[in-house]
C-alpha positions as CSV (number, residue, x, y, z in Angstrom):
1,M,-101.1,38.3,-127.7
2,D,-103.4,38.8,-124.7
3,L,-101.6,40.7,-122.0
4,T,-104.6,40.7,-119.6
5,E,-103.8,40.0,-115.9
6,K,-106.6,38.3,-114.0
7,K,-107.2,39.0,-110.3
8,I,-106.9,36.0,-108.1
9,D,-107.6,37.7,-104.8
10,G,-107.0,41.0,-103.1
11,K,-107.4,43.1,-100.1
12,V,-107.6,46.7,-99.0
13,M,-104.5,47.7,-97.2
14,Y,-105.6,51.2,-96.2
15,D,-109.0,53.0,-96.7
16,G,-108.7,56.7,-96.1
17,N,-110.8,59.8,-96.8
18,F,-109.2,60.4,-100.1
19,I,-107.4,57.3,-101.3
20,T,-107.6,53.5,-100.9
21,V,-104.5,51.4,-101.1
22,C,-105.0,47.9,-102.5
23,K,-102.9,44.8,-102.9
24,D,-104.0,42.1,-105.4
25,N,-102.5,38.7,-106.4
26,V,-102.8,38.3,-110.2
27,L,-102.4,35.6,-112.8
28,L,-100.1,36.7,-115.6
29,P,-100.6,35.7,-119.2
30,D,-97.7,33.2,-119.0
31,G,-99.4,31.4,-116.1
32,S,-97.2,32.7,-113.4
33,T,-98.5,34.9,-110.5
34,S,-97.5,38.3,-109.3
35,T,-98.6,41.0,-106.8
36,R,-100.0,44.4,-107.8
37,E,-100.1,47.3,-105.3
38,Y,-102.1,50.3,-106.4
39,I,-104.0,53.4,-105.2
40,T,-107.5,54.3,-106.1
41,H,-108.8,57.8,-105.8
42,P,-111.9,59.8,-107.0
43,G,-110.1,61.1,-110.1
44,A,-108.8,64.5,-111.0
45,V,-108.9,67.1,-113.7
46,A,-106.3,69.7,-114.9
47,V,-106.9,72.9,-116.9
48,L,-104.7,74.0,-119.7
49,A,-105.3,77.8,-119.5
50,L,-103.8,79.8,-122.3
51,L,-103.9,83.6,-121.8
52,D,-104.7,86.1,-124.6
53,N,-100.9,86.8,-124.9
54,G,-100.1,83.1,-125.5
55,N,-98.7,82.5,-122.0
56,L,-99.7,79.4,-120.1
57,L,-101.2,79.8,-116.7
58,M,-99.4,77.8,-114.0
59,E,-99.7,77.8,-110.2
60,R,-97.1,77.2,-107.5
61,Q,-98.0,74.4,-105.1
62,Y,-96.2,73.0,-102.1
63,R,-96.2,69.2,-102.2
64,Y,-95.7,67.8,-98.7
65,P,-94.5,64.2,-99.6
66,L,-91.6,65.8,-101.6
67,H,-91.2,68.7,-99.2
68,R,-90.8,71.3,-102.0
69,E,-92.8,73.6,-104.3
70,F,-93.7,72.8,-107.9
71,F,-95.1,74.8,-110.8
72,E,-98.2,72.9,-112.0
73,L,-101.3,73.2,-114.1
74,P,-104.3,74.3,-112.1
75,A,-106.0,71.0,-111.0
76,G,-108.2,69.4,-108.5
77,K,-109.9,66.2,-107.5
78,I,-113.3,65.2,-108.8
79,D,-116.0,65.1,-106.2
80,D,-118.7,62.4,-106.0
81,N,-121.3,62.9,-108.8
82,E,-119.4,65.9,-110.2
83,H,-119.0,66.2,-114.0
84,I,-115.5,67.1,-115.1
85,L,-116.7,70.2,-117.0
86,E,-118.3,71.8,-114.0
């Protein structure tokens, strides 16, 4: 069964320095239509760093949207023309 959704039309709702928010109308496999809202961004990479003693390296980050700190894998966004192994 083909589950592909086909874009009918769409528009950019917000175009920022880091993310773009889009809203598309799509045709579903059963013939009905629906709306899809999504964010595009340049991509990201995370590092799974195991220390010699077997411990996992984590970092503490404050995440403004949730107004709290989290322990996370070291990570960052991918810049234009940057290879993920750099």
